[in-house]
OpenMM code with the backbone's topology and positions (N, CA, C; nanometers):
from openmm import Vec3, app, unit

residues = "MET GLU LEU ALA PHE GLY HIS PHE GLY HIS PHE GLY GLY ILE ARG ALA PRO VAL ALA LEU VAL PRO PRO ASP LEU SER ARG ASN TYR LEU ASN GLY SER ILE PRO ALA ALA TRP ALA SER LEU PRO LEU THR ASP LEU SER LEU LEU GLY ASN HIS ILE SER ARG THR ILE PRO LYS GLU LEU GLY ASN ILE MET THR LEU LYS SER LEU VAL ILE GLU VAL ASN GLU VAL GLU ARG PRO LEU PRO PRO GLU LEU GLY ASN LEU HIS SER LEU GLU ARG PHE LEU ALA CYS SER ASN ASN LEU THR GLY GLU ILE PRO ILE THR PHE GLY ASN LEU ARG ASN LEU MET ASP LEU HIS MET GLN ASP THR SER MET THR GLY PRO ILE ARG SER ASN ILE SER PHE LEU VAL ASN LEU THR GLU LEU ARG ILE SER ASP LEU ASN GLY SER SER MET PRO PHE PRO ALA LEU GLY ASP MET THR LYS MET GLN LYS LEU".split()
positions = [
    Vec3(0.0879, -0.0992, 0.0135),
    Vec3(-0.0181, 0.0062, -0.0143),
    Vec3(0.0724, 0.1254, -0.0241),
    Vec3(0.0662, 0.2127, -0.0983),
    Vec3(0.1514, 0.3385, -0.0805),
    Vec3(0.0577, 0.4646, -0.0428),
    Vec3(0.1173, 0.5172, 0.0493),
    Vec3(0.0689, 0.6733, 0.1241),
    Vec3(0.0100, 0.7317, -0.0121),
    Vec3(-0.1153, 0.7994, 0.0387),
    Vec3(-0.1607, 0.9192, -0.0724),
    Vec3(-0.0804, 1.0176, -0.0999),
    Vec3(-0.0438, 1.0920, -0.1641),
    Vec3(-0.0250, 1.2161, -0.1852),
    Vec3(-0.0818, 1.3353, -0.2435),
    Vec3(-0.2049, 1.2865, -0.2439),
    Vec3(-0.2945, 1.3652, -0.3369),
    Vec3(-0.3279, 1.4952, -0.2801),
    Vec3(-0.3480, 1.5942, -0.3491),
    Vec3(-0.3821, 1.7303, -0.2794),
    Vec3(-0.5225, 1.6895, -0.2032),
    Vec3(-0.4939, 1.7604, -0.0599),
    Vec3(-0.6093, 1.7479, -0.0022),
    Vec3(-0.7599, 1.8581, -0.0364),
    Vec3(-0.8285, 1.8390, -0.0769),
    Vec3(-0.9214, 1.9075, -0.1455),
    Vec3(-1.0117, 2.0212, -0.0301),
    Vec3(-1.0935, 2.1094, -0.0213),
    Vec3(-1.1461, 2.1757, 0.0759),
    Vec3(-1.2614, 2.0600, 0.1452),
    Vec3(-1.3046, 2.1035, 0.2488),
    Vec3(-1.3974, 2.0068, 0.2905),
    Vec3(-1.5630, 1.9994, 0.2865),
    Vec3(-1.5456, 2.0711, 0.1410),
    Vec3(-1.7079, 2.0893, 0.1056),
    Vec3(-1.8063, 2.1700, 0.1941),
    Vec3(-1.7580, 2.2829, 0.2873),
    Vec3(-1.8333, 2.3582, 0.3746),
    Vec3(-1.8435, 2.2625, 0.4769),
    Vec3(-1.7791, 2.1720, 0.5139),
    Vec3(-1.7952, 2.0842, 0.6440),
    Vec3(-1.6649, 2.1472, 0.7273),
    Vec3(-1.6870, 2.1902, 0.8227),
    Vec3(-1.5803, 2.2285, 0.9496),
    Vec3(-1.4813, 2.0915, 0.9526),
    Vec3(-1.3630, 2.1142, 0.9728),
    Vec3(-1.2654, 2.0374, 1.0165),
    Vec3(-1.2748, 2.0311, 1.1703),
    Vec3(-1.2583, 1.9190, 1.2252),
    Vec3(-1.2854, 1.8883, 1.3737),
    Vec3(-1.1941, 1.9451, 1.4297),
    Vec3(-1.1641, 1.9822, 1.5639),
    Vec3(-1.0851, 2.0344, 1.6478),
    Vec3(-0.9325, 1.9454, 1.6596),
    Vec3(-0.9623, 1.8180, 1.6850),
    Vec3(-0.8555, 1.7425, 1.6646),
    Vec3(-0.8988, 1.5948, 1.6144),
    Vec3(-0.8293, 1.5491, 1.5428),
    Vec3(-0.8335, 1.4070, 1.4766),
    Vec3(-0.7509, 1.2923, 1.5230),
    Vec3(-0.8082, 1.2040, 1.5619),
    Vec3(-0.7200, 1.0984, 1.6124),
    Vec3(-0.7392, 1.0117, 1.4803),
    Vec3(-0.6196, 0.9628, 1.3883),
    Vec3(-0.6013, 0.8887, 1.2692),
    Vec3(-0.6523, 0.7165, 1.3215),
    Vec3(-0.6404, 0.6216, 1.2186),
    Vec3(-0.6565, 0.5097, 1.2451),
    Vec3(-0.5074, 0.4767, 1.2689),
    Vec3(-0.5011, 0.3776, 1.3403),
    Vec3(-0.3180, 0.3494, 1.3643),
    Vec3(-0.2707, 0.2998, 1.2423),
    Vec3(-0.1757, 0.3554, 1.2012),
    Vec3(-0.1416, 0.3083, 1.0668),
    Vec3(0.0205, 0.2183, 1.0747),
    Vec3(0.0309, 0.1572, 1.1745),
    Vec3(0.1165, 0.0960, 1.2319),
    Vec3(0.1456, -0.0644, 1.1445),
    Vec3(0.2418, -0.0911, 1.1179),
    Vec3(0.2940, -0.2144, 1.0679),
    Vec3(0.1770, -0.2374, 0.9425),
    Vec3(0.1381, -0.1492, 0.8578),
    Vec3(0.0711, -0.1507, 0.7468),
    Vec3(0.1248, -0.1790, 0.5816),
    Vec3(0.2739, -0.1654, 0.5894),
    Vec3(0.3404, -0.1939, 0.4941),
    Vec3(0.3532, -0.0793, 0.3999),
    Vec3(0.3355, 0.0252, 0.4521),
    Vec3(0.3173, 0.1921, 0.3888),
    Vec3(0.4543, 0.1985, 0.3184),
    Vec3(0.4644, 0.2857, 0.2239),
    Vec3(0.5947, 0.3048, 0.1791),
    Vec3(0.5548, 0.4590, 0.0997),
    Vec3(0.6795, 0.5072, 0.0979),
    Vec3(0.6851, 0.6254, 0.0294),
    Vec3(0.7376, 0.7287, 0.1318),
    Vec3(0.7020, 0.8452, 0.1444),
    Vec3(0.7129, 0.9514, 0.2092),
    Vec3(0.5942, 0.9913, 0.2744),
    Vec3(0.6236, 1.0800, 0.3812),
    Vec3(0.4948, 1.1252, 0.4773),
    Vec3(0.4574, 1.2394, 0.3924),
    Vec3(0.3294, 1.2391, 0.3442),
    Vec3(0.2622, 1.3547, 0.2807),
    Vec3(0.2706, 1.5215, 0.3757),
    Vec3(0.3329, 1.6158, 0.3122),
    Vec3(0.3221, 1.7381, 0.3580),
    Vec3(0.2089, 1.7807, 0.3886),
    Vec3(0.1072, 1.7576, 0.3335),
    Vec3(-0.0386, 1.7839, 0.3155),
    Vec3(-0.1041, 1.7423, 0.4112),
    Vec3(-0.0440, 1.6453, 0.5243),
    Vec3(-0.0954, 1.6149, 0.6717),
    Vec3(-0.0930, 1.7171, 0.7437),
    Vec3(0.0097, 1.7910, 0.7328),
    Vec3(-0.0111, 1.9006, 0.8212),
    Vec3(-0.1314, 2.0002, 0.8200),
    Vec3(-0.1984, 1.9857, 0.7343),
    Vec3(-0.3488, 2.0810, 0.7453),
    Vec3(-0.4435, 2.0157, 0.8171),
    Vec3(-0.3907, 1.8648, 0.8351),
    Vec3(-0.4768, 1.7950, 0.9465),
    Vec3(-0.4925, 1.8288, 1.1088),
    Vec3(-0.5946, 1.8460, 1.1918),
    Vec3(-0.5708, 1.8539, 1.3277),
    Vec3(-0.5607, 1.7144, 1.3953),
    Vec3(-0.4294, 1.6563, 1.3547),
    Vec3(-0.3863, 1.5128, 1.4256),
    Vec3(-0.3645, 1.5553, 1.5775),
    Vec3(-0.3897, 1.4367, 1.6192),
    Vec3(-0.3208, 1.4393, 1.7738),
    Vec3(-0.2383, 1.3049, 1.7815),
    Vec3(-0.2416, 1.2031, 1.7180),
    Vec3(-0.1471, 1.1324, 1.7516),
    Vec3(-0.1222, 1.0604, 1.5664),
    Vec3(0.0042, 1.0343, 1.5352),
    Vec3(0.0588, 0.9945, 1.3975),
    Vec3(0.1519, 0.9052, 1.4315),
    Vec3(0.1267, 0.7581, 1.4278),
    Vec3(0.1992, 0.6209, 1.4242),
    Vec3(0.2224, 0.5835, 1.3012),
    Vec3(0.3298, 0.5626, 1.2297),
    Vec3(0.3376, 0.4879, 1.1365),
    Vec3(0.4815, 0.3796, 1.1586),
    Vec3(0.4851, 0.3068, 1.2669),
    Vec3(0.5844, 0.2555, 1.3468),
    Vec3(0.5787, 0.1111, 1.2559),
    Vec3(0.6916, 0.0725, 1.2041),
    Vec3(0.7158, -0.0656, 1.1338),
    Vec3(0.6526, -0.0653, 0.9904),
    Vec3(0.6632, 0.0523, 0.8851),
    Vec3(0.6254, 0.0613, 0.7834),
    Vec3(0.7333, 0.0612, 0.6878),
    Vec3(0.7404, 0.0993, 0.5681),
    Vec3(0.8537, 0.1307, 0.4730),
    Vec3(0.8874, 0.2715, 0.4120),
    Vec3(0.8282, 0.3447, 0.5380),
    Vec3(0.8205, 0.4947, 0.5344),
    Vec3(0.9821, 0.5677, 0.4725),
    Vec3(0.9979, 0.6555, 0.3846),
    Vec3(1.1418, 0.6835, 0.3615),
    Vec3(1.1446, 0.8345, 0.3151),
    Vec3(1.2443, 0.8779, 0.2983),
    Vec3(1.2936, 1.0315, 0.2792),
    Vec3(1.3021, 1.1053, 0.4049),
    Vec3(1.2207, 1.2171, 0.3728),
    Vec3(1.2548, 1.3041, 0.5065),
    Vec3(1.1095, 1.3407, 0.5919),
    Vec3(1.1125, 1.3426, 0.6799),
    Vec3(1.0113, 1.4237, 0.7556),
    Vec3(0.9488, 1.5474, 0.7108),
    Vec3(0.8454, 1.5609, 0.6480),
    Vec3(0.8065, 1.7320, 0.6286),
    Vec3(0.8358, 1.8052, 0.7043),
    Vec3(0.9028, 1.9064, 0.6663),
    Vec3(0.8916, 2.0441, 0.7743),
    Vec3(0.7756, 2.0840, 0.8085),
    Vec3(0.6771, 2.0704, 0.7241),
    Vec3(0.5534, 2.1049, 0.7729),
    Vec3(0.4852, 2.0407, 0.8809),
    Vec3(0.5113, 1.9064, 0.9106),
    Vec3(0.4426, 1.8679, 1.0412),
    Vec3(0.4711, 1.9168, 1.1326),
    Vec3(0.5710, 2.0407, 1.1499),
    Vec3(0.5890, 2.1089, 1.2449),
    Vec3(0.4435, 2.2284, 1.2905),
    Vec3(0.4032, 2.2367, 1.1708),
    Vec3(0.2831, 2.2943, 1.2045),
    Vec3(0.1295, 2.2591, 1.2830),
    Vec3(0.1815, 2.0638, 1.3039),
    Vec3(0.0475, 2.0496, 1.3626),
    Vec3(0.0655, 2.0836, 1.4997),
    Vec3(-0.0329, 2.1942, 1.5536),
    Vec3(-0.0432, 2.2407, 1.7045),
    Vec3(-0.0910, 2.1470, 1.7782),
    Vec3(-0.1931, 2.0774, 1.7315),
    Vec3(-0.2728, 1.9319, 1.8338),
    Vec3(-0.1835, 1.8222, 1.8132),
    Vec3(-0.0640, 1.8050, 1.7483),
    Vec3(-0.0162, 1.6650, 1.7787),
    Vec3(0.0672, 1.6115, 1.8856),
    Vec3(-0.0045, 1.5243, 1.9581),
    Vec3(0.0485, 1.4907, 2.0879),
    Vec3(0.1556, 1.3419, 2.0990),
    Vec3(0.1457, 1.3042, 1.9861),
    Vec3(0.2574, 1.1665, 1.9469),
    Vec3(0.2799, 1.1524, 1.8243),
    Vec3(0.4006, 1.1641, 1.8272),
    Vec3(0.4600, 1.1262, 1.6797),
    Vec3(0.5557, 0.9818, 1.6594),
    Vec3(0.5157, 0.8896, 1.6014),
    Vec3(0.5913, 0.7728, 1.6008),
    Vec3(0.6256, 0.7163, 1.4763),
    Vec3(0.7676, 0.7255, 1.4454),
    Vec3(0.8087, 0.7147, 1.3242),
    Vec3(0.9293, 0.5764, 1.3632),
    Vec3(0.9069, 0.5008, 1.4516),
    Vec3(0.9955, 0.3974, 1.4784),
    Vec3(0.9847, 0.2544, 1.3402),
    Vec3(1.1028, 0.2233, 1.3277),
    Vec3(1.1332, 0.1399, 1.2568),
    Vec3(1.1055, 0.1278, 1.0862),
    Vec3(1.1434, 0.2353, 1.0153),
    Vec3(1.1022, 0.2911, 0.9007),
    Vec3(1.2334, 0.3171, 0.8147),
    Vec3(1.2720, 0.3611, 0.7203),
    Vec3(1.3818, 0.4121, 0.6329),
    Vec3(1.3651, 0.5754, 0.6167),
    Vec3(1.3426, 0.6239, 0.7177),
    Vec3(1.3187, 0.7681, 0.6991),
    Vec3(1.4722, 0.8189, 0.7241),
    Vec3(1.4905, 0.9243, 0.6097),
    Vec3(1.6217, 0.9898, 0.5914),
    Vec3(1.6539, 1.1024, 0.6390),
    Vec3(1.7818, 1.1544, 0.6384),
    Vec3(1.8658, 1.3201, 0.6461),
    Vec3(1.8191, 1.3485, 0.7935),
    Vec3(1.8521, 1.4517, 0.8129),
    Vec3(1.8387, 1.5373, 0.9508),
    Vec3(1.7038, 1.5546, 1.0160),
    Vec3(1.6370, 1.5392, 1.1082),
    Vec3(1.5189, 1.5990, 1.1611),
    Vec3(1.4830, 1.7498, 1.1354),
    Vec3(1.3940, 1.7966, 1.0803),
    Vec3(1.3476, 1.9057, 1.0507),
    Vec3(1.3393, 2.0110, 1.1992),
    Vec3(1.4221, 2.0997, 1.2071),
    Vec3(1.3992, 2.2141, 1.2922),
    Vec3(1.2944, 2.2515, 1.3440),
    Vec3(1.1619, 2.2611, 1.2409),
    Vec3(1.0392, 2.2942, 1.2453),
    Vec3(0.9548, 2.2068, 1.3511),
    Vec3(1.0177, 2.0530, 1.3975),
    Vec3(0.9635, 1.9640, 1.4657),
    Vec3(0.9538, 2.0610, 1.5825),
    Vec3(1.0425, 2.1402, 1.6557),
    Vec3(1.0532, 2.2132, 1.7590),
    Vec3(0.9505, 2.3125, 1.7938),
    Vec3(0.8496, 2.3141, 1.7211),
    Vec3(0.7267, 2.4029, 1.7308),
    Vec3(0.5958, 2.3353, 1.7821),
    Vec3(0.6186, 2.1971, 1.7760),
    Vec3(0.5366, 2.0772, 1.8318),
    Vec3(0.4890, 2.1177, 1.9854),
    Vec3(0.4640, 2.2259, 2.0291),
    Vec3(0.4520, 2.2605, 2.1563),
    Vec3(0.3791, 2.1693, 2.2483),
    Vec3(0.2380, 2.0746, 2.2203),
    Vec3(0.1658, 1.9681, 2.2564),
    Vec3(0.2205, 1.8575, 2.2347),
    Vec3(0.3244, 1.8513, 2.2001),
    Vec3(0.4295, 1.7051, 2.1852),
    Vec3(0.4518, 1.6295, 2.3082),
    Vec3(0.4065, 1.5170, 2.3619),
    Vec3(0.4192, 1.4351, 2.4483),
    Vec3(0.5360, 1.3304, 2.4343),
    Vec3(0.4787, 1.2666, 2.2862),
    Vec3(0.5654, 1.1525, 2.2768),
    Vec3(0.6333, 1.1753, 2.1155),
    Vec3(0.7948, 1.1149, 2.1230),
    Vec3(0.8502, 1.1270, 1.9768),
    Vec3(0.9652, 0.9995, 1.9929),
    Vec3(0.8939, 0.9109, 1.8921),
    Vec3(0.9331, 0.8032, 1.9167),
    Vec3(1.0498, 0.7710, 1.7502),
    Vec3(1.1600, 0.7943, 1.7431),
    Vec3(1.2338, 0.7736, 1.6003),
    Vec3(1.3203, 0.6655, 1.6026),
    Vec3(1.3250, 0.5814, 1.6776),
    Vec3(1.4048, 0.4660, 1.6791),
    Vec3(1.4439, 0.3959, 1.5160),
    Vec3(1.5419, 0.3371, 1.4932),
    Vec3(1.5564, 0.2601, 1.3870),
    Vec3(1.5129, 0.3275, 1.2640),
    Vec3(1.5726, 0.3981, 1.2079),
    Vec3(1.5870, 0.4757, 1.0878),
    Vec3(1.7142, 0.5253, 1.0591),
    Vec3(1.7204, 0.5899, 0.9438),
    Vec3(1.8250, 0.6692, 0.8726),
    Vec3(1.8544, 0.7745, 0.8915),
    Vec3(1.8084, 0.8286, 0.9911),
    Vec3(1.8264, 0.9665, 1.0470),
    Vec3(1.9773, 1.0063, 1.0461),
    Vec3(2.0189, 1.1492, 1.0205),
    Vec3(2.1496, 1.1728, 1.0034),
    Vec3(2.1253, 1.3229, 1.0803),
    Vec3(2.2543, 1.3987, 1.0765),
    Vec3(2.2756, 1.5108, 1.1685),
    Vec3(2.2652, 1.5027, 1.3095),
    Vec3(2.2639, 1.6143, 1.3680),
    Vec3(2.2386, 1.6716, 1.4802),
    Vec3(2.0722, 1.6511, 1.5450),
    Vec3(2.0670, 1.6376, 1.6752),
    Vec3(1.9063, 1.6536, 1.7463),
    Vec3(1.8865, 1.8070, 1.7194),
    Vec3(1.7863, 1.8502, 1.6822),
    Vec3(1.7981, 2.0129, 1.6700),
    Vec3(1.7537, 2.0735, 1.7627),
    Vec3(1.8631, 2.1954, 1.7785),
    Vec3(1.8550, 2.2907, 1.8962),
    Vec3(1.6934, 2.3005, 1.9644),
    Vec3(1.6091, 2.3020, 1.8417),
    Vec3(1.4555, 2.3510, 1.8964),
    Vec3(1.4129, 2.2511, 1.9285),
    Vec3(1.4287, 2.1197, 1.9656),
    Vec3(1.3741, 2.0184, 2.0688),
    Vec3(1.3955, 2.0856, 2.1870),
    Vec3(1.4510, 2.1641, 2.2387),
    Vec3(1.4461, 2.2188, 2.3621),
    Vec3(1.3427, 2.2924, 2.4183),
    Vec3(1.2776, 2.3105, 2.2959),
    Vec3(1.1131, 2.4046, 2.3021),
    Vec3(1.0051, 2.3110, 2.3386),
    Vec3(1.0423, 2.1917, 2.3371),
    Vec3(0.9352, 2.0625, 2.3390),
    Vec3(0.9101, 2.0466, 2.4739),
    Vec3(0.8504, 2.1125, 2.5625),
    Vec3(0.8464, 2.1112, 2.7231),
    Vec3(0.7515, 2.0488, 2.7684),
    Vec3(0.6585, 2.0052, 2.6848),
    Vec3(0.5429, 1.8734, 2.7559),
    Vec3(0.5818, 1.7436, 2.6915),
    Vec3(0.7038, 1.7009, 2.6179),
    Vec3(0.7642, 1.5930, 2.5819),
    Vec3(0.7910, 1.4904, 2.7145),
    Vec3(0.7321, 1.3925, 2.7209),
    Vec3(0.7621, 1.2984, 2.8365),
    Vec3(0.8261, 1.1752, 2.7635),
    Vec3(0.8034, 1.1352, 2.6678),
    Vec3(0.9000, 1.0110, 2.5761),
    Vec3(0.9643, 1.0647, 2.4704),
    Vec3(1.1012, 1.0390, 2.4688),
    Vec3(1.1614, 1.0726, 2.3425),
    Vec3(1.2571, 0.9708, 2.3166),
    Vec3(1.2568, 0.8840, 2.2222),
    Vec3(1.3466, 0.7644, 2.1851),
    Vec3(1.4050, 0.8180, 2.0479),
    Vec3(1.5488, 0.7862, 2.0462),
    Vec3(1.6244, 0.8137, 1.9261),
    Vec3(1.7225, 0.7186, 1.9434),
    Vec3(1.6998, 0.6081, 1.9257),
    Vec3(1.8134, 0.4943, 1.9022),
    Vec3(1.8251, 0.3963, 1.7567),
    Vec3(1.9141, 0.3633, 1.7495),
    Vec3(1.9864, 0.3106, 1.6032),
    Vec3(1.9268, 0.3607, 1.5039),
    Vec3(1.9826, 0.4791, 1.5225),
    Vec3(1.9875, 0.5824, 1.3839),
    Vec3(2.1195, 0.6145, 1.3271),
    Vec3(2.1477, 0.7264, 1.2555),
    Vec3(2.3101, 0.7375, 1.2188),
    Vec3(2.3093, 0.9128, 1.2283),
    Vec3(2.2775, 0.9437, 1.3420),
    Vec3(2.2795, 1.0794, 1.3757),
    Vec3(2.3809, 1.1011, 1.4801),
    Vec3(2.4539, 1.2041, 1.4738),
    Vec3(2.5514, 1.2541, 1.5390),
    Vec3(2.5436, 1.3735, 1.6638),
    Vec3(2.6455, 1.3505, 1.7507),
    Vec3(2.6062, 1.4189, 1.8700),
    Vec3(2.6867, 1.5561, 1.8577),
    Vec3(2.6828, 1.6375, 1.9796),
    Vec3(2.6175, 1.6028, 2.1196),
    Vec3(2.5158, 1.6220, 2.1190),
    Vec3(2.4567, 1.5467, 2.2691),
    Vec3(2.3094, 1.5877, 2.3236),
    Vec3(2.3522, 1.6960, 2.3384),
    Vec3(2.2467, 1.8077, 2.3278),
    Vec3(2.2655, 1.9681, 2.3733),
    Vec3(2.2229, 1.9876, 2.4774),
    Vec3(2.2567, 2.0605, 2.5796),
    Vec3(2.2403, 2.0951, 2.7223),
    Vec3(2.0928, 2.1511, 2.6938),
    Vec3(2.0431, 2.1786, 2.6072),
    Vec3(1.9148, 2.2394, 2.6481),
    Vec3(1.8013, 2.0930, 2.6410),
    Vec3(1.8737, 1.9876, 2.6288),
    Vec3(1.7802, 1.8515, 2.6897),
    Vec3(1.7242, 1.8814, 2.8077),
    Vec3(1.8171, 1.9748, 2.8922),
    Vec3(1.7639, 1.9912, 3.0302),
    Vec3(1.6158, 2.0483, 3.0589),
    Vec3(1.5972, 2.1127, 2.9438),
    Vec3(1.4859, 2.1999, 2.9646),
    Vec3(1.3671, 2.1126, 2.9546),
    Vec3(1.3784, 1.9747, 2.9027),
    Vec3(1.2582, 1.8961, 2.8912),
    Vec3(1.2330, 1.8025, 3.0279),
    Vec3(1.1804, 1.9341, 3.1296),
    Vec3(1.1470, 1.8857, 3.2452),
    Vec3(1.0298, 1.7894, 3.2734),
    Vec3(0.9525, 1.7815, 3.1832),
    Vec3(0.8542, 1.6503, 3.1773),
    Vec3(0.8781, 1.5128, 3.1263),
    Vec3(0.9970, 1.5018, 3.0892),
    Vec3(1.0513, 1.3832, 3.0226),
    Vec3(1.0353, 1.2699, 3.1594),
    Vec3(0.9951, 1.1716, 3.1279),
    Vec3(0.9838, 1.0431, 3.2171),
    Vec3(1.0744, 0.9410, 3.1402),
    Vec3(1.1166, 0.9269, 3.0362),
    Vec3(1.1613, 0.8349, 2.9684),
    Vec3(1.2520, 0.8994, 2.8477),
    Vec3(1.4120, 0.8683, 2.8499),
    Vec3(1.4642, 0.9424, 2.7649),
    Vec3(1.5613, 0.8166, 2.6794),
    Vec3(1.5453, 0.7933, 2.5841),
    Vec3(1.6586, 0.7003, 2.5170),
    Vec3(1.7207, 0.7329, 2.3968),
    Vec3(1.8492, 0.7883, 2.4101),
    Vec3(1.9031, 0.8301, 2.3164),
    Vec3(2.0363, 0.7352, 2.3014),
    Vec3(2.0836, 0.6685, 2.2022),
    Vec3(2.2152, 0.6034, 2.1672),
    Vec3(2.2320, 0.6212, 2.0413),
    Vec3(2.3635, 0.5602, 2.0449),
    Vec3(2.4224, 0.5346, 1.9097),
    Vec3(2.4646, 0.6736, 1.8195),
    Vec3(2.4978, 0.7654, 1.9039),
    Vec3(2.5111, 0.8908, 1.8336),
    Vec3(2.6581, 0.8935, 1.8067),
    Vec3(2.6994, 0.9412, 1.6818),
    Vec3(2.8429, 0.9182, 1.6335),
    Vec3(2.8723, 1.0904, 1.6170),
    Vec3(3.0214, 1.0819, 1.6315),
    Vec3(3.0845, 1.2185, 1.6520),
    Vec3(3.1303, 1.2414, 1.7804),
    Vec3(3.1065, 1.3864, 1.8377),
    Vec3(3.1329, 1.4317, 1.9370),
    Vec3(3.1215, 1.3755, 2.0774),
    Vec3(3.2305, 1.3607, 2.1525),
    Vec3(3.2478, 1.2982, 2.2755),
    Vec3(3.2267, 1.3971, 2.3924),
    Vec3(3.1465, 1.4918, 2.3706),
    Vec3(3.1013, 1.6179, 2.4760),
    Vec3(3.0493, 1.5389, 2.6087),
    Vec3(3.0701, 1.5779, 2.7281),
    Vec3(2.9675, 1.5234, 2.8478),
    Vec3(2.8375, 1.5213, 2.8497),
    Vec3(2.7719, 1.4405, 2.8845),
    Vec3(2.6435, 1.4193, 2.8790),
    Vec3(2.5530, 1.5773, 2.9659),
    Vec3(2.4541, 1.6253, 2.9164),
    Vec3(2.4193, 1.7622, 2.9978),
    Vec3(2.3900, 1.7025, 3.1356),
    Vec3(2.3616, 1.8182, 3.2096),
    Vec3(2.2871, 1.7746, 3.3436),
    Vec3(2.1551, 1.7572, 3.3704),
    Vec3(2.0948, 1.6569, 3.4135),
    Vec3(1.9789, 1.6201, 3.3976),
    Vec3(1.9111, 1.6542, 3.5411),
    Vec3(1.9784, 1.7255, 3.6388),
    Vec3(1.9094, 1.7344, 3.7615),
    Vec3(1.7872, 1.8154, 3.7728),
    Vec3(1.7436, 1.8787, 3.6903),
    Vec3(1.5942, 1.9542, 3.6862),
    Vec3(1.5035, 1.8525, 3.6693),
    Vec3(1.5447, 1.7327, 3.5826),
    Vec3(1.4384, 1.6448, 3.5315),
    Vec3(1.3808, 1.5473, 3.6394),
    Vec3(1.3205, 1.5912, 3.7259),
    Vec3(1.2799, 1.5093, 3.8434),
    Vec3(1.1881, 1.4236, 3.7990),
    Vec3(1.0897, 1.4010, 3.6870),
    Vec3(1.0106, 1.3135, 3.6387),
    Vec3(1.0790, 1.2278, 3.5562),
    Vec3(1.1964, 1.2161, 3.5451),
    Vec3(1.2815, 1.0900, 3.4588),
    Vec3(1.2632, 0.9535, 3.5487),
    Vec3(1.2289, 0.8578, 3.4699),
    Vec3(1.2078, 0.6928, 3.5180),
    Vec3(1.3184, 0.6128, 3.4602),
    Vec3(1.2963, 0.6588, 3.2955),
    Vec3(1.4045, 0.5734, 3.2483),
    Vec3(1.4992, 0.6344, 3.1506),
    Vec3(1.6350, 0.5895, 3.1724),
    Vec3(1.7278, 0.7060, 3.1124),
    Vec3(1.8336, 0.5843, 3.0368),
] * unit.nanometer
topology = app.Topology()
chain = topology.addChain("A")
for resn in residues:
    res = topology.addResidue(resn, chain)
    for name in ("N", "CA", "C"):
        topology.addAtom(name, app.Element.getBySymbol(name[0]), res)
């Protein structure tokens, strides 16, 4: 099954919902890239776990102010994460393990103050882990490993009192 990339037309006079929970798209053999047009939908959860999603995460996804969970684990997503994802102030969960991501964790991720779960393992990303990660005081689970490059010290996590798994 391939993701539809067509133009999202107007809703024919029907008001768009305030928030939209899509069907779970995990493990559905989807391939292709994530459509930038999805940024116009009021999504709360987007799970594409275990598909064959490739290319990049469209920067437009950083405009989905209702998004609380973004799961792209176990795909073939490439290139650096777009810094625009740091605009997702409602985001509570970002899981991006097992992809072909490159570059550093965007500095804008320090803006994700509602984030509780952050997983970025088994990628081709480079370090360092920036000190502004300590701004994410609501994190309960932080899983970052396999960063190539810089050997800077791990940032102080003393203010992250809700942390349960590191």
